[in-house]
C-alpha positions in Angstrom: 61.9 1.7 -3.7 60.1 -1.6 -3.2 57.5 -2.4 -0.5 60.3 -3.2 1.9 63.9 -1.9 2.0 66.8 -3.5 3.8 69.7 -1.2 4.7 73.3 -2.1 5.4 74.9 1.4 5.4 76.5 2.2 8.8 74.3 4.7 10.7 71.3 4.5 8.4 68.2 2.9 10.0 66.4 0.1 8.2 63.3 0.4 5.9 62.2 3.3 3.8 61.4 5.5 6.8 64.9 5.2 8.1 66.3 6.1 4.7 64.1 9.2 4.4 64.9 10.4 7.9 68.7 10.0 7.4 68.7 11.9 4.1 66.5 14.6 5.3 69.1 15.4 7.9 72.0 14.8 5.4 70.5 17.4 3.0 70.2 20.0 5.7 73.8 19.4 6.9 75.2 19.4 3.3 73.3 22.0 1.2 76.1 22.0 -1.4 76.6 18.6 -2.9 78.7 17.5 -5.9 78.0 13.8 -6.5 79.9 12.2 -9.4 79.2 8.6 -10.5 82.6 7.6 -11.9 81.7 4.0 -12.9 78.7 1.7 -12.8 78.2 -1.9 -13.6 75.0 -4.1 -13.8 74.8 -7.8 -13.1 71.3 -9.2 -13.3 69.3 -7.4 -10.5 72.4 -5.9 -8.9 73.9 -2.5 -9.7 77.3 -1.3 -8.4 78.3 2.4 -8.5 81.7 4.0 -7.6 81.0 7.5 -6.5 83.0 10.7 -5.5 81.1 13.0 -3.1 82.3 16.6 -2.5 80.2 18.3 0.1 80.0 22.0 1.1 82.7 23.2 -1.3 85.1 20.5 -0.3 84.6 20.7 3.5 84.3 16.9 3.3 85.1 14.5 0.4 84.2 10.8 0.3 84.6 7.9 -2.0 81.7 5.5 -1.8 81.2 2.0 -3.2 77.5 0.9 -3.3 75.6 -2.1 -4.4 71.8 -1.9 -4.9 69.5 -4.9 -5.3 66.3 -4.5 -7.2 63.1 -6.5 -7.2 61.4 -7.9 -10.4 59.8 -4.5 -11.0 63.2 -2.7 -10.9 62.6 -1.1 -7.5 65.5 -0.9 -5.0 64.9 -3.3 -2.1 68.4 -3.6 -0.5 71.6 -1.5 -0.3 75.2 -2.1 0.9 78.0 0.5 0.9 81.5 1.3 2.1 82.5 4.9 2.6 86.1 6.1 2.8 87.6 9.6 2.9 89.0 11.0 -0.4 92.6 11.7 0.4 94.1 15.1 0.6 97.3 14.0 -1.2 97.1 11.9 -4.4 99.8 9.4 -5.4 100.6 8.2 -9.0 96.9 7.4 -9.7 93.7 8.9 -8.3 91.9 6.6 -5.8 88.7 6.7 -7.9 89.1 8.6 -11.2 90.3 6.9 -14.4 89.0 6.1 -17.8 86.0 3.8 -17.8 84.7 1.8 -20.7 82.9 -1.5 -20.6 84.3 -4.0 -23.1 84.4 -7.8 -23.5 80.8 -8.2 -22.5 80.9 -11.8 -23.8 83.7 -12.5 -21.2 81.7 -11.4 -18.1 81.3 -14.9 -16.6 84.8 -15.9 -17.4 86.2 -12.8 -15.7 84.0 -13.3 -12.7 85.4 -16.9 -12.4 89.0 -15.6 -12.6 88.4 -13.1 -9.8 86.7 -15.7 -7.7 89.6 -18.1 -8.0 92.0 -15.2 -7.2 90.0 -14.4 -4.1 89.9 -18.0 -2.9 93.4 -19.1 -3.9 95.4 -16.0 -2.9 93.3 -13.9 -0.6 91.5 -16.5 1.4 93.8 -19.6 1.3 97.0 -17.5 1.3 98.5 -19.3 -1.8 100.7 -16.3 -2.6 102.7 -18.3 -5.1 99.7 -18.3 -7.4 99.5 -14.4 -7.4 101.2 -14.0 -10.7 98.7 -16.4 -12.4 96.0 -13.7 -11.8 97.7 -10.3 -11.7 99.6 -8.5 -14.4 103.2 -7.4 -13.7 102.3 -3.8 -14.8 99.2 -3.5 -12.7 97.7 0.0 -12.4 97.1 0.5 -8.7 94.7 3.1 -7.2 95.2 2.2 -3.6 97.2 5.1 -2.2 99.1 2.8 0.2 100.5 0.6 -2.5 103.1 1.3 -5.2 102.5 0.5 -8.8 102.9 -2.9 -10.3 101.9 -6.4 -9.4 104.9 -7.0 -7.2 104.0 -4.1 -4.9 100.5 -5.4 -4.6 101.8 -8.8 -3.6 104.2 -7.3 -1.1 101.4 -5.3 0.5 99.3 -8.4 0.9 102.1 -10.3 2.6 103.5 -7.5 4.8 100.0 -6.6 6.1 98.9 -10.2 6.5 95.8 -9.4 4.5 93.3 -12.2 4.8 89.8 -12.3 3.3 87.5 -13.7 6.0 84.6 -14.2 3.6 83.6 -12.9 0.2 80.0 -11.8 0.4 79.3 -10.8 -3.3 81.1 -11.0 -6.6 79.5 -9.2 -9.6 80.7 -8.2 -13.0 80.0 -6.8 -16.4 82.5 -7.3 -19.2 86.0 -6.3 -18.2 85.1 -5.1 -14.7 84.5 -7.3 -11.7 83.6 -6.1 -8.2 84.0 -8.1 -4.9 82.5 -7.1 -1.5 84.2 -8.9 1.4 85.1 -8.9 5.1 88.8 -8.4 5.2 91.5 -8.5 7.9 94.3 -6.0 7.3 97.1 -5.6 9.9 95.0 -6.6 12.8 91.8 -4.7 11.8 88.5 -6.0 10.3 87.1 -4.0 7.4 84.1 -4.1 5.1 86.0 -4.0 1.8 85.3 -3.5 -1.9 87.7 -4.4 -4.6 87.1 -3.2 -8.2 89.1 -5.0 -10.8 89.6 -4.4 -14.5 90.7 -7.4 -16.5 92.4 -7.8 -19.9 93.4 -11.1 -21.5 92.5 -13.1 -18.4 94.6 -11.0 -16.0 93.8 -8.3 -13.5 95.4 -5.1 -15.0 93.9 -2.4 -12.8 92.7 -2.3 -9.1 90.7 0.1 -7.0 89.5 -0.6 -3.4 87.4 1.1 -0.7 87.4 0.0 2.9 85.5 0.9 6.1 86.3 -0.3 9.6 83.7 -2.9 10.7 81.4 -1.1 13.2 80.7 -2.5 16.7 77.3 -4.1 17.1 76.3 -1.4 19.6 76.7 1.2 16.8 74.5 -0.5 14.3 71.3 1.1 13.2 70.4 -1.9 11.0 71.3 -5.6 10.3 75.0 -4.7 9.7 77.4 -4.4 6.8 76.5 -7.7 5.2 
């Protein structure tokens, strides 16, 4: 870690001392830990990891989406995350597991621009008529609440009045782009990660992870963003 460390994870105090204290207790409570990094991407001094945690022989299972920011010496100086429960029942596709291969590294910036436009046009401005310009009809969907295909994703957005309040960070590497946003879904505010795989300028696969925005009184640090 760097000389200073800014923490945005719910319940974890700021600075290195807060991190150390939290995880000393975490390790005591969870002596058995299976931590699997399923996918990771790097964008300049930011790294994203998509992780499955299985604790104490499955007593608890979590999906985490994390962003780390490093300083010019490669030391971690800031961390954001969203933690959601790994479901007991799995639909057509697992909420995290799938093949992972970084390709199209020369298209990184183009793919980030496509996702930014999708986020602004469709998810912030509500121009749902532009949805098919960005999302493949045969979209592979990992959200357990949404059926397969682009049409089902579109219906979910409309039926749940999904609105992206603001997009905090977009990062990408090759055919993968990650967005971290504050999102309103069916009357509830969430800290929300979207992970997109793109092919031929279209979103062809989608994962997400969300966590209810905590009350200010429950914060141990500066908050989710």
